[in-house]
C-alpha positions as CSV (number, residue, x, y, z in Angstrom):
1,X,12.4,20.9,-142.4
2,X,14.9,18.0,-144.2
3,X,14.8,14.9,-142.6
4,X,18.4,14.7,-141.7
5,X,18.3,17.6,-139.5
6,X,15.5,16.2,-137.2
7,X,15.8,13.0,-134.9
8,X,12.7,11.5,-133.2
9,X,14.2,9.4,-129.9
10,X,12.9,8.7,-126.4
11,X,12.4,11.6,-123.9
12,X,15.1,10.3,-122.0
13,X,19.0,10.6,-121.4
14,X,19.7,7.7,-123.6
15,X,17.4,9.1,-126.2
16,X,19.5,12.1,-126.4
17,X,22.7,10.1,-126.5
18,X,21.2,8.4,-129.5
19,X,20.0,11.3,-131.3
20,X,23.0,13.4,-130.9
21,X,25.3,10.5,-131.9
22,X,23.3,10.2,-135.2
23,X,23.4,14.0,-135.8
24,X,26.9,14.4,-135.5
25,X,27.7,11.5,-137.6
26,X,26.0,13.2,-140.4
27,X,28.4,14.1,-143.2
28,X,27.6,18.1,-142.1
29,X,27.4,17.8,-138.6
30,X,25.1,20.5,-136.9
31,X,26.6,23.4,-134.9
32,X,23.7,23.4,-132.7
33,X,21.1,21.1,-131.3
34,X,17.7,22.0,-129.9
35,X,16.3,19.3,-127.8
36,X,12.7,18.8,-126.7
37,X,13.4,18.2,-123.1
38,X,16.4,18.6,-120.9
39,X,16.9,14.8,-120.6
40,X,17.6,14.8,-124.2
41,X,19.9,17.7,-123.9
42,X,21.9,16.2,-121.5
43,X,22.4,13.1,-123.2
44,X,23.5,15.3,-126.2
45,X,25.9,16.8,-124.0
46,X,27.3,13.5,-123.0
47,X,27.7,12.6,-126.7
48,X,29.6,15.8,-127.4
49,X,32.0,15.3,-124.2
50,X,32.8,12.0,-125.1
51,X,33.8,13.2,-128.9
52,X,35.9,16.1,-127.1
53,X,33.6,18.7,-128.8
54,X,33.8,22.0,-126.9
55,X,30.2,23.0,-125.8
56,X,29.2,25.8,-126.9
57,X,32.1,26.8,-129.1
58,X,31.9,23.6,-131.4
59,X,28.2,22.4,-130.5
60,X,25.4,24.8,-128.7
61,X,23.1,22.5,-126.9
62,X,19.7,23.7,-125.5
63,X,16.8,21.9,-123.7
64,X,13.6,22.3,-122.5
65,X,11.4,22.2,-119.0
66,X,14.0,23.9,-116.8
67,X,14.6,20.6,-114.5
68,X,16.7,20.9,-111.8
69,X,19.7,18.7,-113.2
70,X,20.0,21.3,-116.1
71,X,21.9,23.8,-113.9
72,X,23.9,21.0,-112.5
73,X,25.5,19.3,-115.6
74,X,28.8,20.5,-117.0
75,X,28.4,22.8,-118.8
76,X,25.1,24.3,-117.3
77,X,22.6,23.6,-119.6
78,X,20.6,26.8,-121.5
79,X,16.8,25.9,-121.7
80,X,13.4,27.0,-121.8
81,X,11.0,27.3,-118.8
82,X,7.9,24.9,-119.2
83,X,5.2,27.1,-118.5
84,X,3.1,24.3,-117.0
85,X,0.8,26.2,-115.1
86,X,-0.2,28.6,-117.6
87,X,-0.5,25.5,-119.9
88,X,-3.1,23.9,-117.4
89,X,-5.0,27.4,-117.1
90,X,-5.4,27.9,-120.7
91,X,-6.4,24.2,-121.3
92,X,-9.1,24.6,-118.8
93,X,-10.3,27.8,-120.1
94,X,-10.8,26.5,-123.3
95,X,-12.6,23.1,-122.1
96,X,-14.8,25.4,-119.8
97,X,-15.7,27.5,-123.0
98,X,-16.4,24.4,-124.7
99,X,-18.5,23.1,-122.1
100,X,-20.6,26.6,-121.8
101,X,-21.5,26.3,-125.8
102,X,-18.8,28.0,-127.5
103,X,-18.5,26.2,-130.9
104,X,-16.1,28.7,-132.5
105,X,-13.3,27.5,-134.5
106,X,-10.1,26.4,-132.9
107,X,-8.1,29.0,-131.4
108,X,-4.3,29.2,-130.9
109,X,-3.2,30.1,-127.7
110,X,0.5,31.6,-127.5
111,X,2.1,31.9,-124.0
112,X,5.0,33.6,-122.9
113,X,8.1,31.6,-122.4
114,X,11.8,32.3,-120.4
115,X,14.8,31.3,-121.7
116,X,17.4,30.4,-119.0
117,X,20.7,31.4,-120.2
118,X,23.7,29.2,-119.2
119,X,26.9,28.1,-120.4
120,X,25.9,25.1,-123.1
121,X,24.2,27.9,-125.4
């Protein structure tokens, strides 16, 4: 991925504001922002609103976690549900297998996900 398409920032609303501002100041700003969590995405929505950008018409914004605030912001945030319980179960299962002597190669665990479609994307 070209470095100018990814911004590393804090997992906070302020981090999202800073990251979105950096992306939107680019010579070719994006028409969508995919954020690592909902707080970052809410910060991106703040910047879009301050700049008068239509969301999702000019800029689509998505988050991850589906925190309560995701449905309360305007526009409501499209997000991906964090399957925390399934992640924990899978991690525990892998750990128990290792403790029981499984020395096989590393495994990739793919979990199902749910996209919560709201109005930001």
